[in-house]
MMTF fields as JSON, N, C-alpha, C and O atoms, coordinates in Angstrom:
{
  "mmtfVersion": "1.0.0",
  "mmtfProducer": "UNKNOWN",
  "numBonds": 407,
  "numAtoms": 408,
  "numGroups": 102,
  "numChains": 1,
  "numModels": 1,
  "chainsPerModel": [1],
  "groupsPerChain": [102],
  "chainIdList": ["A"],
  "bondAtomList": [4, 2, 8, 6, 12, 10, 16, 14, 20, 18, 24, 22, 28, 26, 32, 30, 36, 34, 40, 38, 44, 42, 48, 46, 52, 50, 56, 54, 60, 58, 64, 62, 68, 66, 72, 70, 76, 74, 80, 78, 84, 82, 88, 86, 92, 90, 96, 94, 100, 98, 104, 102, 108, 106, 112, 110, 116, 114, 120, 118, 124, 122, 128, 126, 132, 130, 136, 134, 140, 138, 144, 142, 148, 146, 152, 150, 156, 154, 160, 158, 164, 162, 168, 166, 172, 170, 176, 174, 180, 178, 184, 182, 188, 186, 192, 190, 196, 194, 200, 198, 204, 202, 208, 206, 212, 210, 216, 214, 220, 218, 224, 222, 228, 226, 232, 230, 236, 234, 240, 238, 244, 242, 248, 246, 252, 250, 256, 254, 260, 258, 264, 262, 268, 266, 272, 270, 276, 274, 280, 278, 284, 282, 288, 286, 292, 290, 296, 294, 300, 298, 304, 302, 308, 306, 312, 310, 316, 314, 320, 318, 324, 322, 328, 326, 332, 330, 336, 334, 340, 338, 344, 342, 348, 346, 352, 350, 356, 354, 360, 358, 364, 362, 368, 366, 372, 370, 376, 374, 380, 378, 384, 382, 388, 386, 392, 390, 396, 394, 400, 398, 404, 402],
  "bondOrderList": [1, 1, 1, 1, 1, 1, 1, 1, 1, 1, 1, 1, 1, 1, 1, 1, 1, 1, 1, 1, 1, 1, 1, 1, 1, 1, 1, 1, 1, 1, 1, 1, 1, 1, 1, 1, 1, 1, 1, 1, 1, 1, 1, 1, 1, 1, 1, 1, 1, 1, 1, 1, 1, 1, 1, 1, 1, 1, 1, 1, 1, 1, 1, 1, 1, 1, 1, 1, 1, 1, 1, 1, 1, 1, 1, 1, 1, 1, 1, 1, 1, 1, 1, 1, 1, 1, 1, 1, 1, 1, 1, 1, 1, 1, 1, 1, 1, 1, 1, 1, 1],
  "groupList": [{"groupName": "MET", "atomNameList": ["N", "CA", "C", "O"], "elementList": ["N", "C", "C", "O"], "formalChargeList": [0, 0, 0, 0], "bondAtomList": [1, 0, 2, 1, 3, 2], "bondOrderList": [1, 1, 2], "singleLetterCode": "M", "chemCompType": "L-PEPTIDE LINKING"}, {"groupName": "SER", "atomNameList": ["N", "CA", "C", "O"], "elementList": ["N", "C", "C", "O"], "formalChargeList": [0, 0, 0, 0], "bondAtomList": [1, 0, 2, 1, 3, 2], "bondOrderList": [1, 1, 2], "singleLetterCode": "S", "chemCompType": "L-PEPTIDE LINKING"}, {"groupName": "TYR", "atomNameList": ["N", "CA", "C", "O"], "elementList": ["N", "C", "C", "O"], "formalChargeList": [0, 0, 0, 0], "bondAtomList": [1, 0, 2, 1, 3, 2], "bondOrderList": [1, 1, 2], "singleLetterCode": "Y", "chemCompType": "L-PEPTIDE LINKING"}, {"groupName": "CYS", "atomNameList": ["N", "CA", "C", "O"], "elementList": ["N", "C", "C", "O"], "formalChargeList": [0, 0, 0, 0], "bondAtomList": [1, 0, 2, 1, 3, 2], "bondOrderList": [1, 1, 2], "singleLetterCode": "C", "chemCompType": "L-PEPTIDE LINKING"}, {"groupName": "ALA", "atomNameList": ["N", "CA", "C", "O"], "elementList": ["N", "C", "C", "O"], "formalChargeList": [0, 0, 0, 0], "bondAtomList": [1, 0, 2, 1, 3, 2], "bondOrderList": [1, 1, 2], "singleLetterCode": "A", "chemCompType": "L-PEPTIDE LINKING"}, {"groupName": "GLU", "atomNameList": ["N", "CA", "C", "O"], "elementList": ["N", "C", "C", "O"], "formalChargeList": [0, 0, 0, 0], "bondAtomList": [1, 0, 2, 1, 3, 2], "bondOrderList": [1, 1, 2], "singleLetterCode": "E", "chemCompType": "L-PEPTIDE LINKING"}, {"groupName": "LEU", "atomNameList": ["N", "CA", "C", "O"], "elementList": ["N", "C", "C", "O"], "formalChargeList": [0, 0, 0, 0], "bondAtomList": [1, 0, 2, 1, 3, 2], "bondOrderList": [1, 1, 2], "singleLetterCode": "L", "chemCompType": "L-PEPTIDE LINKING"}, {"groupName": "VAL", "atomNameList": ["N", "CA", "C", "O"], "elementList": ["N", "C", "C", "O"], "formalChargeList": [0, 0, 0, 0], "bondAtomList": [1, 0, 2, 1, 3, 2], "bondOrderList": [1, 1, 2], "singleLetterCode": "V", "chemCompType": "L-PEPTIDE LINKING"}, {"groupName": "THR", "atomNameList": ["N", "CA", "C", "O"], "elementList": ["N", "C", "C", "O"], "formalChargeList": [0, 0, 0, 0], "bondAtomList": [1, 0, 2, 1, 3, 2], "bondOrderList": [1, 1, 2], "singleLetterCode": "T", "chemCompType": "L-PEPTIDE LINKING"}, {"groupName": "PHE", "atomNameList": ["N", "CA", "C", "O"], "elementList": ["N", "C", "C", "O"], "formalChargeList": [0, 0, 0, 0], "bondAtomList": [1, 0, 2, 1, 3, 2], "bondOrderList": [1, 1, 2], "singleLetterCode": "F", "chemCompType": "L-PEPTIDE LINKING"}, {"groupName": "ASP", "atomNameList": ["N", "CA", "C", "O"], "elementList": ["N", "C", "C", "O"], "formalChargeList": [0, 0, 0, 0], "bondAtomList": [1, 0, 2, 1, 3, 2], "bondOrderList": [1, 1, 2], "singleLetterCode": "D", "chemCompType": "L-PEPTIDE LINKING"}, {"groupName": "ARG", "atomNameList": ["N", "CA", "C", "O"], "elementList": ["N", "C", "C", "O"], "formalChargeList": [0, 0, 0, 0], "bondAtomList": [1, 0, 2, 1, 3, 2], "bondOrderList": [1, 1, 2], "singleLetterCode": "R", "chemCompType": "L-PEPTIDE LINKING"}, {"groupName": "LYS", "atomNameList": ["N", "CA", "C", "O"], "elementList": ["N", "C", "C", "O"], "formalChargeList": [0, 0, 0, 0], "bondAtomList": [1, 0, 2, 1, 3, 2], "bondOrderList": [1, 1, 2], "singleLetterCode": "K", "chemCompType": "L-PEPTIDE LINKING"}, {"groupName": "ILE", "atomNameList": ["N", "CA", "C", "O"], "elementList": ["N", "C", "C", "O"], "formalChargeList": [0, 0, 0, 0], "bondAtomList": [1, 0, 2, 1, 3, 2], "bondOrderList": [1, 1, 2], "singleLetterCode": "I", "chemCompType": "L-PEPTIDE LINKING"}, {"groupName": "HIS", "atomNameList": ["N", "CA", "C", "O"], "elementList": ["N", "C", "C", "O"], "formalChargeList": [0, 0, 0, 0], "bondAtomList": [1, 0, 2, 1, 3, 2], "bondOrderList": [1, 1, 2], "singleLetterCode": "H", "chemCompType": "L-PEPTIDE LINKING"}, {"groupName": "PRO", "atomNameList": ["N", "CA", "C", "O"], "elementList": ["N", "C", "C", "O"], "formalChargeList": [0, 0, 0, 0], "bondAtomList": [1, 0, 2, 1, 3, 2], "bondOrderList": [1, 1, 2], "singleLetterCode": "P", "chemCompType": "L-PEPTIDE LINKING"}, {"groupName": "GLY", "atomNameList": ["N", "CA", "C", "O"], "elementList": ["N", "C", "C", "O"], "formalChargeList": [0, 0, 0, 0], "bondAtomList": [1, 0, 2, 1, 3, 2], "bondOrderList": [1, 1, 2], "singleLetterCode": "G", "chemCompType": "PEPTIDE LINKING"}, {"groupName": "TRP", "atomNameList": ["N", "CA", "C", "O"], "elementList": ["N", "C", "C", "O"], "formalChargeList": [0, 0, 0, 0], "bondAtomList": [1, 0, 2, 1, 3, 2], "bondOrderList": [1, 1, 2], "singleLetterCode": "W", "chemCompType": "L-PEPTIDE LINKING"}, {"groupName": "GLN", "atomNameList": ["N", "CA", "C", "O"], "elementList": ["N", "C", "C", "O"], "formalChargeList": [0, 0, 0, 0], "bondAtomList": [1, 0, 2, 1, 3, 2], "bondOrderList": [1, 1, 2], "singleLetterCode": "Q", "chemCompType": "L-PEPTIDE LINKING"}, {"groupName": "ASN", "atomNameList": ["N", "CA", "C", "O"], "elementList": ["N", "C", "C", "O"], "formalChargeList": [0, 0, 0, 0], "bondAtomList": [1, 0, 2, 1, 3, 2], "bondOrderList": [1, 1, 2], "singleLetterCode": "N", "chemCompType": "L-PEPTIDE LINKING"}],
  "groupTypeList": [0, 1, 2, 3, 4, 5, 6, 7, 8, 9, 8, 6, 8, 1, 10, 7, 10, 5, 2, 7, 11, 6, 11, 12, 4, 4, 13, 8, 5, 7, 12, 4, 4, 14, 15, 12, 6, 6, 4, 7, 15, 9, 3, 16, 11, 11, 4, 10, 16, 8, 17, 4, 10, 6, 17, 13, 2, 5, 8, 18, 5, 4, 4, 10, 4, 4, 19, 16, 10, 7, 5, 19, 6, 15, 5, 9, 6, 12, 0, 9, 4, 7, 6, 10, 16, 7, 5, 13, 5, 7, 13, 10, 9, 15, 5, 1, 4, 7, 1, 15, 13, 4],
  "groupIdList": [1, 2, 3, 4, 5, 6, 7, 8, 9, 10, 11, 12, 13, 14, 15, 16, 17, 18, 19, 20, 21, 22, 23, 24, 25, 26, 27, 28, 29, 30, 31, 32, 33, 34, 35, 36, 37, 38, 39, 40, 41, 42, 43, 44, 45, 46, 47, 48, 49, 50, 51, 52, 53, 54, 55, 56, 57, 58, 59, 60, 61, 62, 63, 64, 65, 66, 67, 68, 69, 70, 71, 72, 73, 74, 75, 76, 77, 78, 79, 80, 81, 82, 83, 84, 85, 86, 87, 88, 89, 90, 91, 92, 93, 94, 95, 96, 97, 98, 99, 100, 101, 102],
  "secStructList": [7, 5, 7, 3, 3, 3, 3, 3, 3, 3, 3, 3, 1, 1, 7, 2, 2, 2, 2, 2, 2, 2, 2, 2, 2, 2, 2, 2, 2, 2, 2, 2, 2, 7, 6, 6, 3, 3, 3, 7, 7, 7, 3, 3, 3, 7, 6, 6, 1, 7, 3, 3, 3, 3, 3, 3, 3, 1, 7, 2, 2, 2, 2, 2, 2, 2, 2, 6, 6, 4, 4, 4, 7, 2, 2, 2, 2, 2, 2, 2, 6, 6, 3, 3, 3, 3, 3, 3, 3, 3, 3, 7, 7, 5, 4, 4, 4, 7, 7, 7, 7, 7],
  "xCoordList": [86.949, 87.495, 86.484, 85.267, 87.887, 87.157, 87.458, 88.647, 86.697, 87.294, 88.212, 88.617, 88.479, 88.799, 88.425, 88.88, 87.429, 87.344, 87.931, 88.294, 88.19, 88.476, 87.547, 87.349, 87.222, 86.166, 87.169, 87.672, 87.457, 87.921, 87.07, 86.26, 87.151, 86.629, 87.483, 88.571, 87.238, 87.931, 87.386, 86.206, 87.961, 87.324, 87.862, 88.829, 87.349, 88.06, 88.663, 88.089, 89.8, 90.139, 90.263, 91.076, 89.465, 89.129, 87.539, 86.758, 87.284, 85.663, 85.086, 85.74, 84.153, 83.694, 83.955, 84.511, 83.509, 83.911, 85.233, 85.455, 86.21, 87.455, 88.234, 89.332, 87.531, 87.645, 87.239, 88.013, 85.904, 85.234, 86.176, 86.458, 86.878, 87.402, 88.998, 89.537, 89.848, 90.771, 90.418, 91.253, 89.364, 89.081, 88.83, 89.27, 88.187, 87.961, 89.333, 89.456, 90.218, 91.095, 92.473, 93.253, 92.417, 93.071, 92.539, 93.364, 91.223, 90.579, 91.197, 91.599, 91.199, 91.773, 93.164, 93.615, 93.813, 95.142, 95.456, 96.156, 94.957, 94.998, 94.651, 95.684, 93.512, 92.915, 93.869, 93.928, 94.834, 95.532, 96.925, 97.207, 97.612, 98.304, 98.038, 98.878, 96.819, 96.834, 95.424, 94.423, 95.185, 94.083, 92.978, 91.928, 93.628, 92.984, 92.249, 91.981, 92.006, 91.244, 90.065, 90.042, 88.665, 87.442, 86.679, 86.545, 86.277, 85.303, 85.851, 86.775, 85.332, 85.297, 83.936, 83.841, 82.9, 81.462, 80.925, 80.32, 81.188, 80.481, 81.5, 82.615, 81.192, 81.849, 80.421, 79.367, 80.607, 79.546, 79.748, 80.742, 78.892, 79.143, 78.198, 76.968, 78.947, 77.896, 77.242, 77.776, 76.116, 75.398, 76.486, 76.495, 77.359, 78.321, 79.509, 80.087, 79.623, 80.537, 81.886, 82.678, 81.735, 82.745, 82.376, 81.276, 83.688, 83.307, 83.433, 84.17, 82.841, 83.574, 83.373, 82.582, 84.358, 84.472, 85.106, 86.219, 84.508, 84.826, 85.552, 85.064, 86.806, 87.558, 87.521, 88.001, 86.912, 87.239, 88.252, 88.232, 89.229, 90.17, 90.152, 89.599, 90.555, 90.292, 90.59, 89.783, 92.009, 92.614, 93.226, 93.652, 93.252, 94.073, 95.543, 95.924, 96.168, 97.508, 97.508, 98.498, 96.261, 96.13, 96.323, 97.318, 95.299, 95.018, 96.442, 96.54, 97.339, 98.558, 99.384, 100.23, 99.337, 100.002, 99.824, 100.817, 98.867, 98.187, 98.637, 99.178, 98.634, 99.127, 100.547, 100.85, 101.543, 102.621, 103.043, 104.256, 102.813, 103.033, 102.463, 102.419, 102.035, 101.316, 102.561, 102.329, 103.578, 104.612, 104.685, 105.17, 104.237, 104.543, 103.094, 102.801, 102.34, 100.776, 100.543, 99.963, 100.743, 100.844, 99.428, 99.115, 98.691, 97.025, 96.361, 95.502, 96.715, 96.356, 96.896, 96.245, 98.275, 98.804, 97.766, 97.372, 97.603, 96.767, 95.63, 95.246, 94.877, 93.564, 93.879, 92.987, 95.046, 95.057, 95.493, 95.278, 96.236, 96.799, 95.616, 95.884, 93.966, 92.921, 92.372, 91.354, 92.808, 92.17, 92.907, 94.115, 91.766, 92.428, 91.683, 90.513, 92.641, 92.002, 91.572, 90.529, 92.404, 92.063, 91.837, 92.788, 91.04, 91.386, 90.536, 89.399, 91.229, 90.94, 90.596, 91.423, 89.292, 88.934, 88.977, 88.608, 89.523, 89.895, 88.684, 88.618, 88.035, 86.989, 87.066, 87.074, 87.116, 87.087, 85.634, 84.933, 85.363, 84.038, 84.106, 84.808, 83.313, 83.228, 82.649, 81.833, 83.177, 82.593, 81.302, 80.709, 80.404, 79.31, 78.524, 77.314, 78.841, 78.323, 77.92, 77.184, 78.64, 78.207, 76.745, 76.365, 76.007, 74.943, 74.918, 75.125, 74.62, 74.771, 73.344, 72.205, 73.721, 72.246, 71.845, 72.577, 70.326, 70.141, 69.968, 69.788],
  "yCoordList": [102.045, 100.7, 99.551, 99.491, 98.384, 96.958, 96.045, 95.948, 95.273, 93.96, 92.882, 93.139, 91.773, 90.565, 89.545, 89.365, 88.743, 87.486, 86.508, 86.618, 85.167, 84.213, 82.772, 82.313, 82.337, 81.294, 79.879, 79.478, 79.246, 78.184, 76.969, 76.899, 76.049, 74.57, 73.948, 74.344, 72.418, 71.447, 70.086, 70.067, 69.21, 67.994, 67.85, 68.558, 66.979, 66.959, 65.761, 64.794, 65.42, 64.194, 64.173, 63.348, 65.109, 64.561, 64.483, 64.585, 64.278, 64.582, 65.88, 66.433, 66.463, 67.818, 68.471, 69.516, 67.947, 68.422, 69.108, 70.173, 68.115, 68.459, 69.377, 69.906, 69.434, 70.517, 72.115, 73.047, 72.051, 73.177, 73.393, 74.587, 72.487, 73.215, 73.56, 74.331, 73.132, 73.86, 75.097, 75.996, 75.14, 76.384, 77.459, 78.596, 77.179, 78.319, 79.185, 80.342, 78.04, 78.472, 79.214, 80.11, 78.542, 79.026, 80.768, 81.679, 80.963, 81.871, 83.029, 84.138, 82.683, 83.731, 84.268, 85.372, 83.045, 83.135, 84.073, 85.07, 83.759, 84.557, 86.057, 86.654, 86.693, 87.754, 88.537, 89.765, 87.382, 88.436, 88.994, 90.182, 87.957, 88.554, 89.425, 89.973, 89.328, 89.815, 90.825, 90.11, 91.788, 92.464, 93.099, 93.716, 92.705, 93.22, 91.886, 91.852, 90.895, 89.751, 90.517, 90.65, 91.256, 91.665, 90.085, 89.961, 89.127, 88.318, 86.855, 86.749, 86.02, 84.598, 84.374, 84.128, 84.393, 84.599, 83.058, 82.613, 82.324, 81.031, 79.908, 80.268, 78.392, 77.568, 76.446, 76.607, 75.665, 74.494, 73.454, 73.434, 72.576, 71.186, 71.15, 71.151, 71.12, 70.946, 69.464, 68.482, 69.555, 67.99, 67.083, 65.951, 67.418, 66.277, 65.728, 64.641, 66.673, 66.363, 67.351, 67.429, 67.961, 69.107, 70.486, 70.909, 70.992, 72.105, 73.336, 73.517, 74.476, 76.142, 76.64, 76.401, 77.571, 78.479, 79.475, 79.357, 80.691, 82.185, 83.274, 83.551, 83.711, 84.509, 86.1, 86.397, 86.924, 88.05, 89.129, 89.244, 90.028, 90.659, 91.991, 92.29, 93.207, 94.782, 94.701, 95.113, 94.057, 94.103, 92.908, 92.191, 92.712, 91.685, 91.387, 90.351, 92.653, 92.881, 92.225, 91.634, 92.353, 91.826, 90.603, 89.932, 90.201, 88.764, 88.096, 86.985, 88.438, 87.819, 87.999, 87.119, 89.011, 88.943, 87.924, 87.504, 87.408, 86.346, 85.376, 84.404, 85.268, 83.793, 83.792, 83.01, 84.672, 84.606, 84.507, 84.683, 84.337, 84.211, 82.994, 82.929, 82.055, 81.13, 80.12, 79.253, 80.239, 79.1, 79.723, 79.001, 81.025, 81.081, 81.355, 82.06, 80.548, 80.336, 78.917, 78.321, 78.193, 77.04, 76.316, 75.16, 77.183, 76.856, 76.806, 75.945, 77.776, 77.535, 76.164, 75.339, 76.037, 75.136, 73.563, 72.679, 73.709, 72.37, 71.988, 70.826, 73.377, 73.138, 72.898, 72.195, 73.321, 73.311, 71.868, 71.459, 70.821, 69.668, 68.559, 67.431, 69.087, 67.973, 68.299, 67.656, 69.405, 69.667, 69.021, 68.886, 68.664, 68.032, 68.501, 68.884, 68.427, 69.198, 70.666, 71.116, 71.316, 72.788, 73.622, 73.564, 74.442, 75.558, 76.771, 76.768, 77.66, 78.995, 79.877, 80.071, 80.499, 81.52, 82.578, 82.625, 83.709, 84.84, 86.262, 86.781, 86.447, 87.461, 89.053, 89.346, 89.929, 91.257, 91.65, 91.339, 92.688, 92.992, 94.594, 94.811, 95.717, 97.033, 96.918, 96.049, 97.981, 98.298, 98.478, 98.045, 99.159, 99.288, 98.147, 98.37, 97.14, 95.762, 95.041, 94.054, 95.795, 95.113, 95.481, 96.651, 94.57, 94.815, 94.299, 93.124, 95.38, 95.379, 94.874, 95.236, 94.084, 93.551, 94.155, 94.063, 94.945, 95.76, 95.251, 96.076],
  "zCoordList": [16.705, 17.009, 16.605, 16.429, 16.517, 16.561, 17.288, 17.592, 17.703, 18.607, 17.79, 16.656, 18.394, 17.765, 18.601, 19.73, 17.938, 18.23, 17.687, 16.516, 18.504, 18.195, 18.08, 19.205, 17.5, 17.439, 17.719, 16.669, 18.675, 18.513, 18.584, 19.508, 17.761, 17.681, 17.703, 17.287, 18.335, 18.877, 19.431, 19.78, 19.519, 20.324, 21.704, 21.986, 22.682, 23.707, 24.091, 23.591, 24.939, 24.914, 26.277, 26.694, 27.423, 28.87, 28.898, 27.951, 30.215, 30.188, 30.573, 31.457, 30.205, 30.572, 31.098, 30.762, 32.675, 33.932, 34.158, 34.734, 33.474, 33.801, 32.746, 32.919, 31.772, 30.661, 31.341, 31.56, 31.554, 32.115, 33.164, 33.275, 34.136, 35.384, 34.931, 35.725, 33.803, 33.474, 32.299, 32.202, 31.535, 30.886, 32.178, 32.005, 33.391, 34.05, 34.822, 35.226, 34.791, 35.612, 34.441, 34.763, 33.161, 32.003, 31.747, 31.675, 31.649, 31.369, 32.592, 32.24, 33.731, 34.97, 34.862, 35.166, 34.276, 34.077, 32.954, 33.127, 31.859, 30.29, 31.069, 31.37, 31.407, 31.944, 32.975, 33.031, 34.034, 34.61, 33.653, 33.502, 33.129, 32.372, 30.821, 30.107, 30.67, 29.145, 29.815, 29.764, 30.221, 30.479, 29.299, 29.479, 28.091, 27.025, 26.274, 25.073, 27.157, 27.137, 27.72, 28.944, 26.676, 27.203, 27.656, 28.874, 26.97, 27.449, 26.946, 26.139, 27.382, 26.966, 27.402, 28.605, 26.767, 27.026, 27.048, 28.024, 25.939, 25.853, 25.528, 25.151, 25.65, 24.993, 24.813, 25.429, 24.134, 23.937, 23.047, 22.321, 23.032, 22.598, 21.044, 21.084, 19.752, 18.411, 18.587, 19.102, 18.095, 17.722, 17.304, 17.787, 16.509, 15.892, 17.197, 17.2, 18.094, 19.045, 19.369, 20.308, 18.254, 18.312, 19.234, 19.591, 19.464, 20.302, 19.956, 18.988, 20.54, 20.276, 21.324, 22.236, 21.117, 22.332, 21.979, 21.465, 22.188, 21.629, 22.924, 24.02, 22.351, 23.23, 22.558, 21.463, 23.387, 22.699, 23.236, 24.461, 22.489, 22.475, 22.418, 21.359, 23.165, 22.468, 21.105, 20.271, 20.692, 19.16, 19.037, 19.943, 17.762, 17.112, 17.961, 18.506, 17.85, 18.655, 20.01, 20.44, 20.743, 22.226, 21.782, 22.056, 21.002, 20.694, 20.413, 20.934, 19.848, 19.031, 20.214, 20.375, 21.157, 22.579, 23.317, 23.911, 23.453, 24.815, 23.616, 24.142, 22.477, 21.728, 22.2, 23.101, 21.633, 21.731, 23.066, 22.953, 24.254, 25.545, 26.093, 27.322, 25.441, 26.278, 26.758, 27.601, 26.315, 27.081, 28.55, 29.421, 28.907, 30.228, 30.954, 31.919, 30.133, 30.748, 31.207, 30.3, 32.17, 32.235, 32.717, 32.432, 33.454, 32.999, 31.73, 31.543, 30.679, 29.339, 28.856, 28.216, 29.288, 28.63, 29.047, 28.287, 30.367, 30.847, 30.169, 30.042, 29.558, 29.462, 27.892, 27.418, 26.745, 25.783, 25.494, 24.354, 26.617, 26.537, 26.296, 25.881, 26.664, 26.521, 25.439, 25.185, 24.381, 23.171, 21.785, 21.587, 20.886, 19.658, 18.866, 18.885, 17.992, 16.189, 16.337, 15.862, 16.986, 17.12, 16.227, 15.447, 15.865, 14.815, 15.23, 15.7, 14.989, 15.349, 14.233, 13.342, 14.207, 13.161, 13.875, 15.049, 13.096, 13.87, 13.184, 12.069, 14.22, 13.723, 14.207, 15.403, 13.275, 13.451, 13.063, 12.1, 14.484, 14.442, 15.06, 16.048, 14.397, 15.025, 16.379, 16.686, 17.312, 18.487, 18.436, 19.423, 17.31, 17.183, 16.81, 16.784, 16.555, 16.426, 17.604, 17.602, 18.996, 19.95, 20.613, 20.562, 21.175, 21.353, 22.803, 23.105, 23.748, 25.237, 25.82, 25.523, 26.586, 27.007, 28.367, 29.353, 28.378, 29.319, 30.906, 31.803]
}
């Protein structure tokens, strides 16, 4: 089995605190609607001011289903509204590549 990760890069059109608040609500909403969202372990600002956010799904199909349902996810849409220049890199990785933390 392999997992699907989406590495999302963007810039913000809001302040950081607002983005973080919107992101938390969006993650909760997406996870409730799409339980195959496994983790959203980090987001952070790069030295050049762009941001990176990582969303991990059980499968590519699960990621596609969540992305296809965006019009039914108002909290996600609120978060997305404060992003600019969004780029998504899809990364497929085998389950054996996961390194659990003890």
